[in-house]
N, C-alpha and C positions, 0 to 999 in steps of 0.2 A: 380170687386169684386172677392176676392180669397176665394173659397169655399173648399179649400183643408183641410182635417181633419188631424191635426197634434197635437203634444204635445205642452204644453204651452211655452216651451223654443223656439219653432219655430215661435210663434206669438208674444210672449212677449219678444222681443229682448232688449238688452241693449239700443240701439238707441231709440226704441219706448218708453221704460220706462222713459228714461231721457228727451225725448221731452215732454211727458205728464207731467212730474214733473215740467219742466220749465213753461209751460203754466198754470198749476194749481197754482203754487206759485204766478204768476202774477195776476190771478183771485182773490186769497185770499187777496192779498194786496190792490187791486183796486176796487173790487166789493163788496158793502156792504151786499147784500143778501147772497152771498157765504160765506163771512167772518162770518156773523151772524149765519148762519145755522151750520157751522162747529164748531163754539165756543159753540153753544147751545147744540150740541150733547155731547161735552166734559163736559159742565157745568152740564147737567142733568144726565150724565152717571157716572161722577166722584164726582161731588159736591165738598165738602170740603175735600174729600179724601175717597177712598174705604179702610176701616179700617179692620184689621184682628181680629178674635176671635180664640184663640188657642183651639184646640181639644185634647190637651194632657190630659192623664188620671189623672195626679196629679194636683189637683186644684191650690195649691200654686205655683207649677212650671209653670203651664199654665199662671198664672198672671205674673210671672217673665218673661216668654217669651214675653208676650204682652208689658210689661214695657221696656224690652230691645229693642224690635223692634221699639217702639215709640221713644226711645232715639236715636236709629240708624237713624230713618227717618229724623231727623233734621240735621244729619251729614253724609249723604249718597252719596252726589254728589261729584265726584272727583274734580270738579272745585270749589266747595264750594258755588255755587250759589242757588241751589234749594233743597227743602226737597222732600221726596218721593211722597207726595201727589201732588206736582206741576209736578213732572216727570210723574205721571199717566196722568195728563191733557195734557201735552206736547205729550205723546205717542199717545193719542187719536187724537189730532190735526194733528200730522205728518202722522198718518195712512191715514187720509182723503186727505191730500194734496200731500204728497210724495209717499204714498202707503205703506211705512214701516219705521221703525226706529229700530236701534239696540242698545243694552246695553252691554258694555264690563264689566265683573265682575272682578274687580281689588282688590288685597290685598295690603293694605298700611302698615304703621308702626304698629308693634305689631299685625299684621294679621287682622287689622280692615278692614271690607268689604266696598268697594266703587263701585258705578255705574258710568260708563263713557258713556254718551249718544253719539251715532254715527248716524248722519242723513243719509238719503238714498243715497245722492249723494257721500258720503264718502265710501260707500260699493261698490267697483268696482273690477272687475277681471283684473289681469295683463295679463292673457292668457285665451283663450277659447278652450276647448276641450270637449269631450263627458262627462267628469266627473267634469267639472268646468262650472257652469252656472251663469253668471252675478255676480261674486264675491262670489258665494257659491260653495264650493267643495263638491261633492256628492260621497258617497260610492257606487262603482259599484255593490256591492253585496246586500246591504240593501236599497239603494237609500235614505239613511238618510244623512243630512248635517253633515260633519265632520269638516269643518273649514270655516272661512269667511276671505275674503281679504279686508283689510282696507287701504285706501289711507292715507299716512302720510304727514306731513307738508312739507317735503323736496321733495315731488313728488314721493316717492317710495311707497312700499306696505308692509303691515305687516299682517302675517297670524295669526288669532286668533282661537284656537280650539273651536269647538261647545260647549264643556262642560263649557267654560268660556264666552259664548256669548248667548244673548237672542235676537232673531229676533221677533219683534212684528208686525204682519200684519194680515189681514183678507182675507184668500184665497177664490177664486171662483172656483178653479179647484183642483183636487187631487194632481197632480204632479206639484205643484207650489211652488217655493222656494223664490220668491220675491213678494212683494205686488205692486199693481197698484193704482194710485190715484183714489179715489172715484168720482172725477170730470171728469173722462175720457169721459163719455157720454155727459157731459154738456159744454165742451169747446166751440164748435161752436155755441151752442144755447146762452150761456151767452155772447159770443163775439158779435154775431149779435144783441142781445138785447141792449147791451151797445152802439153799434154804432148807432142803430136806435134812442135811447134816446139822444145821442149826437147830431144827426142831428136835432131832434125835438127841442132841447134846442137852437141850432143855429137859427132855424126858428123863434122861439119865440123871441129871442134876436133881430133879424133883424126887425121883425114887431114892436117890442117895441122901437127900436132905432129911427125910422123915425118919427119925431114929426110933420112935415108938408112938403109940396112940393111947390116950387115956379116955375111957368111956365113963361118963357120970350120968346120974339121973337127970340133972339139969343141963349138962353140957355147957356150963358157964365158961366164959373166957377167963383165963388166968392172967393174961397180959394183952397188950395191944397187938402183939405179933401173932396171936392165935389165927389159925387159918379158917376155922369153921365155928360158928356160934349163932345163936338166935338173932342177935343184933348186928352181927358182922356181915352185912350184905353189901353187894356192889352199889345198891341205890344209896346207902348211907355212908359207906366208907370209900367207895371207888374201887376199881379193879386193883388187885394186888399184883404188881409186876413180877414176872418169873424170876428176875434177878434178886428179889428179896428172900428167896429160899436159901436157908443156910443149913449147913450140916448139923444134925442133932436136934432139929426142931421137933416139938411134941405137940401135935394138935389135940384139942379136947373136943370130944364128940358126945352127942346124946347116945344112950344105950342102944337105940334102934337105928343109929347112923353108922355108915361105914365108908372107907376110902377104897375105891376100886380103880385099878389101872386099866387104861385102854391101850392095847397093843404093847404090853410090857415085855414082850419076848424079844425085842430088838435092841441093839443091833444083833443080827443073826447072819448065818451063812447066806441065806436067801437075800437078805437085805444088802449084804456086801456085794453079792453078785449083781443086784440091780444097780447099785452105784457104779460098779465096774462097767456095766453095759452102757450107762450114760457117758462115762468118761471115755469109753472106747469110741463112741461116735464123735466125741470131741477130738480125740487123738488122730483118728483116721482122716477126718476132714482136714486136719492140720498137716497130715502127711507122715506122721510118726506112728509106729506100732504102740499099742497101749502099754505093752510090757516095758518099753523104753521110758515112757512117761510115768507109769504108775508103779510097777514093781518088776524089775528084770529077773529077780530071783525065782519067779514062778515059771520061767522058761528053762527047759533043760539045756544041756550042752549044745546039741545040734540046733535047737530052737533059738538059743541065744545068738548063735552065729547068723541065723536067718534074720532075726530082729535087728542085729547090728548092721547087717548088710543092707537091709531096707532103709534103715536110718541113715546110713552112709550115703545112699542115693540122694536123700534130702539135703545133706550137707554139701554134696557135689553140685546140686542144682543151685544152692545159694552161692556157692563159690563162683559158679559161672555167671550169675547175675552181678556179683560184685566185681568180676573181671572187667566188665564194660566200664564201670565207674573207675576202676584202677587204671585202665588203659588211657582213658581221657586225662586223668590227673598226671600220669607219667609223661605223656606227650607235652602237656602244658608246662610242667615243671622243668623238664629238660630244655624245652624251647626258651623258657625264661633264662635258664642258666647259660645257654648259648648267646642269647641277646645281651645278657649282662657281661659277657666275656669270661665267665667262669669255666665254660666248656667249649670244646671245639665241635664244629659240625662235621659229622662223618656220615657215611652211608648207613641207612636204617637206624639213625639215632632215635627215632620215635617208636621203635619196636621194642617190646619186652615180653617175656613170659613170666608167669606168676607161680611161685612155689606154694602148693597146697599143703596145709597142715597135715601132720601124721594122721592116718586113718585110725578110727577107734577100733579096738579089738579086745577079745577075751584071751587071746593066745599071744601075749607080748613076747615071751621067749622064743616061741616057734617062728613068729613073723619077723622078729629081729634077726634070727638065724637065716631065714629065707632072703631077707633084704641084703645081708652080707654076701650070700651066695650069688644073688642077682648082680651085685656090683662086681664080684670076681669074674663072672661069666660075661660081663658086658651087657646084660639085659637091662641094667639100670645104671645111670651115670652117678658118679660121686656127688655131682651137683644136685641131682634129684634126691639122693639119700640124705644129704645134709639139709636140704630144704625141708624135707618132711619132719626133721627134728628142730626146725626153726633156726638153723645155723647157716652161716655163709661159708660155702665150700672153699673160697679163696682164703678166707681167714684161717680155716682149718688147715689148708695146705701150708700156709705161711707159718703157723704155729708148729706144725709137724717138722718143717724144715729147720726152724729154730732149735727145737728139741733134739733133732737128729745131729745137727752140728755140735751141739753141746755134748751129746752122748759120745760122738766120735772123738772129740777133743779130750774128754776125760778118759776114754778107753786108751787112747794113744799115750796119754801121760802115765797111766798105770802100767801099760805094757813096757814103756821105756824104763820106768822106775824099778819094777820088780822082775823084769826079764821074762814075762809071760807072753803067750801068743795074743794077738789082737782079738781073735775070736773069743778066747777065754775071758779077756777083760770085758768085752762087750756082754757076754753072757752073765758075768758077775754083776754088772751094772744094771742090766735090763734083761731079765730072764724071760724069754718068750717061748722057749723050747724046754724039753726035759733036761735035767741036770747033766752037764757034759762030763765026759770022762777026762780027768786031769792026768796026763802022762807025766813021766819023770822029767821030761824036758820042760813041762809046764809048771813044775813045782815052784811055788812062790818062795823066793829067797829075799832076805832083807839085807840091806847094805849096812 
């Protein structure tokens, strides 16, 4: 064990980071629990997209900023593959697996802003010196990143100024310029768990494969697939792979030979508890409770709320990390829109707040009711409530206005045609209260 106290650049070397990156990618592809946990963090942190609300002083221009950004989000990827909301999810996923992801800010035709996603293995340094750390060149005076070295397709390197590049990662140390996989603590644990389960599956397959045993005086092989015989030795025939065991196989033995199982009582409750212990260490190191990753049904009602509350803190932290990325993208995109003449420059044009996705819950009905009450009492704005559902509050207001105008127009028409009160016509078209009492004066008559 090396207990030397040094800067992160001395412990988080290029070799160590890339080694962890390779292992983490393998686990994400092959281990369901790892893949599910990482995707859940992205799913509940980003949802259908972390959407902006302009804080510009001019209300009309603030709406114009949001509309322009929404238009841009559908045509923001240099490759033309993803919208901005999908890039947010990819950023969260790559942070956990690779440790970081970069975005090169590129200007296209007519100065249209594009984002070019750069995965962690593409950000590498051509040289290492005291001012160049693993692809990040640092100012010796301010210690800020001044440029990034990106590997090109031809094997060369391209230097991108920090002003045109966004590095998305969640640091654990102050002087840290590259991210490290969130699975770094879990690699050996997950690997061991996977191997143990593989061995157990093989054991179950072997026990299930042998349908019966025939004991004879000579123990002669009846075919080439026999498992045991005087001439069927590893030295002559080679090791028989486990995968060759098939259901219903009948080995032929000498009368004094037998097949004995080693540890044939597993999987058992004790064994399952051991596996859960290993996975708990993985989950806790990642920040999520085991029950959320493994099996939420094992937690009772109160425990489920505690598990989800702790998990929500993880999603909130990821949301905060992505806000820094989002803020920089917003300011860049709106600035481009102003420069292009698509938008007007107003006070605080560069400011925006971001709507967090709806929080995960086991009490959907109760929390929906509480949310409505909070809006009524002014404890929560309609903007916040709509944002939690991934909707635009202005669009909701506009649609409500359209439907209200249509409702009043139709009620007015019915009132004039049948001689009924306007209130009665409204209740017949859209009943939102108990059935009204129809008086004699409100009796419907036909012409």
